Structure formats: C-alpha cells, structure tokens
N, C-alpha and C positions, 0 to 999 in steps of 0.2 A: 240775718246772720249768714245766709247762703251768699248774698250779694257782697257782704263784707269780705268773706273768704275769697271769693272770686276776684275782688278788687286787689286784695293782697297778693294773690298769685300773679295777676297781670302786672302789678307794679314791680314785683321781683323780676319777672321776665323782661320788662322794659329796661330796668336798671342793668341787668346782666347783658342784654342785647347791646345797649349803648357802650358798656364797658368793653365787650369783646370787639365791637366795631372799631373803637379807638385803638385797641391792640393790633387789629388787622391793618389799620391805616399806618400805624407805626412800622409794622413789619414790611409792608410794601413800599414804604418810603425809602428811596435809594440813598437819601442823605443820612439815614440813621443806621447804625449797626445794632439791630434788635434781635434778641434771641428769645425763643419761647421759654417761659417759666412754668413751673409745676402748677402754680396757683391760677395761671391763665387757662391751662387745660382743665383744672378743676371747675373753674367758673363756666367754661363751655359745657362741661358735663352736667353741671347743675341746671344750666339753661335748657339743655336738651330734655332733662328729666321734668323740669317745670312745664315745658311745652307739651310733653306727652301727657302729664297729669291734666293740664288744661283742656287738651283735645278730648281725652276720655270723659272728663267731667261734663263738658259741653255736649258731647254726643249722647251721654246718658240723660242729661236734662232734656234734650230734644226728644229722645225716645219716650221719656216720662210724659212730656207734654202731648205727644201723639197718642199715648195710651189714654190720657184724660179726655182728649178730644174724641177718640174712638168710643169711649164709654158714653159720652154725652150724645153721640150720634147713634147709639145702640148697635154699634159695630162690634159685637162681643167677641167674634172670632179674632179680630185685630187686637183687641185688648189682651187676649190670651197669648197671641204671637209676640206682642211687645213686652210681655211681663218679665222677660229675662233681665230687663234694666233694674228691676226691683232687688236684685241680688248684688248690685254694685255697691262698693264701699264709698263711692263718690256721691251717693244720695243720702240725705239725712234721714233719721229714723221716722220722723213724722211723715215725710213724703213717701217713704217705703210703705208705712202702714196705711196711708190714705190710698196708695196704689193697690195694696192688697185688698182693701175694701172693694175697689172697682173690679179687681180680678175675681174675687169671691162672688160678687153679685153677677158678673158676666157668666160664670159657671152656673150659678143658681138659675138665671134666666134661661140658660140652655139645658137646664135640668141635669147638670153634672153635679149631683148633690154631694157625692163623696169628696170631690175636688173643692166644692164650696166650703165644706166643713174643715177641710185641711187648711185652706188659705185663711179663713176667718179666725181659726184658732191661733194663728201666728201674731195677731194684732195685739200690741201691748201699750202703745203710746197713749198717754192720758188724754191728749187732745183728739184722739180718733176712736178710743175704745167704746164710746157711746154708740157709734155706728155699728160696731161689732154686735153689741147686745140687741140693738134694734133689729138687725137683719137675722139674728138667731131667733128672735121673737117671731118675725115674719115667716121664717122657714118653718118653725113649729106650727104656726097657725095654718099655713098652706097645706102641710102634711097632716093636719088634724091631730097633732101631738099636744093636746091641750094641757096635759099635766105639767108642762114646762113653761107655759106662758107667764104665770105669775112670777116664777123665778127670774126669767130674763127681764121682765118689766121692773122688778125690784132692783136688779143689777143696773139697769139703765137709770133708774131714779137715783141710785147711789154714786153715779159717775161724777167726777170732779169737773170735767170740761163743761162749760156753760152753753156756748153757742150751738154746738151740735146736739147737745143733750136736750135743750128746750125744743128745738125743731123736731127731733126724733120723738120726744114725748107727745108733742102735739099731733104728729102724724099717727102715732100708735093709738092715741085716744080717738082720733077721727076714724081710723079703721074699725075700732071697737064699736063706735056708734053706727057706722054704716053697715056693719055685719048684722046688726039687729033688725035691719030693714025698716026701721021706723024713724030714722033721722034724715032730714033733708038738709043738704049743705046750703049755707047762706053765702052771701057775696064775699065775706071774709075767707070762708073755707075755699071757695072756688079760686080766689086769688092766690091762696096758699098752695094749692095743688096744681096750678096751671102749668108749671114747668116740669112736672114729673114725667119722666120718660119710661120708667119701669112698667112693663106690662103687668107684672105681678101685683104691684101696688095699685095700679088702676083697677085691676080685677077685684082686689080685696075691698077697694073703696067703691066699687060698682060705678065707675065713671068711664 
C-alpha cells in the first residue's frame, strides 16, 4: 500500500513536470506569442506541493529505517533520538506502532520504565498489539509484579494477528520454562532464540 501511494505521487509529479516543461518551452519560443494562464500557475503550485510531500515522505521513511536498524544494533539512544519520525502523518499507523514498540523496548532496556509504559500504551494496530502485551508481560516479570502476568498472557492469546502472536507466545512459554531452572533448550529452541538481541530476554531465558 505504501509503495502504491508513493508511485501515484511520483506519477503525478512526472506528469505535471512534463506539462510545465512544455509550457516553458512554448513561452521561451520566440515564434509564439504565449501568455501565462491561471491553470499553468496552478499546475506549477500543485507540482511544488507534490514535491514537498514526496521529500517529507521519503525523509521520514529514511529516518524510520534508521530507527529500525538502530534497534537491531542495540543502539537504543539512537532509537530514542530518531523517534520524532513516529509523529509524522506520512507514516502509516502500522509502521508507527511498530516503531513505538522499538522505542518502548529501547527505554525498557535503558531502564526508563515510565517512558516505556507511556510509549507501549499508545500501540493500537491489530498487527502489532501482540508485541505490546508480550512486552508488558516481560516488564511485569522482570519487576516481579506477578499478579499481572496471567492477565497479559491472556491478552496476548486473544490477539487477532497471527504471525507476531505465535512467535510472542512461543517466546513467553520458553521464558516460563527457563525460569523454572529445570528446562534445557533443545536445538529447535536454540535456533528460535539465536537472533535475539534484547539483554532482558536473554537474561530471563538464562542464555
């Protein structure tokens, strides 16, 4: 959907650019007596507006990509610095909420717990909300607030999104097993957790 909108904007810009170029050629042609018309000025204005929108959109997408890359590299300070892009109206809601997960977890890893709760509470998109409940479960486990664990586990189980939900539930169940000190991870478990970067999750799973 994002790519389709970008393609439409670029197509509009290209059409307007060609149109205005033709008008400029006509104006500068000494053999023709050409006068500016109001609709030519309007087309030029629309082109300028479209260019501004495209530049802002691409700049915010680039910042969002940098935020995601910084999160994967555990550069949590950079995640926080780049988080202003999440307020842009040129990012779709799913991308914003996914970025908010990264921002919340970055604060969590830095033990900025109030900011973690503030950001995690903003997440609403159905394709991302499972991550919200998973991290709230992790937060309560780390702080030994065990009375909330069953609640957030149930919230996670009731989420509609499938891919994130199944991965989060498997991670949650694995953490529960490892917390008992009697479960040894098999090759499948080790393959599942090999890409985990969060120090909190590693500590909870004792890896």
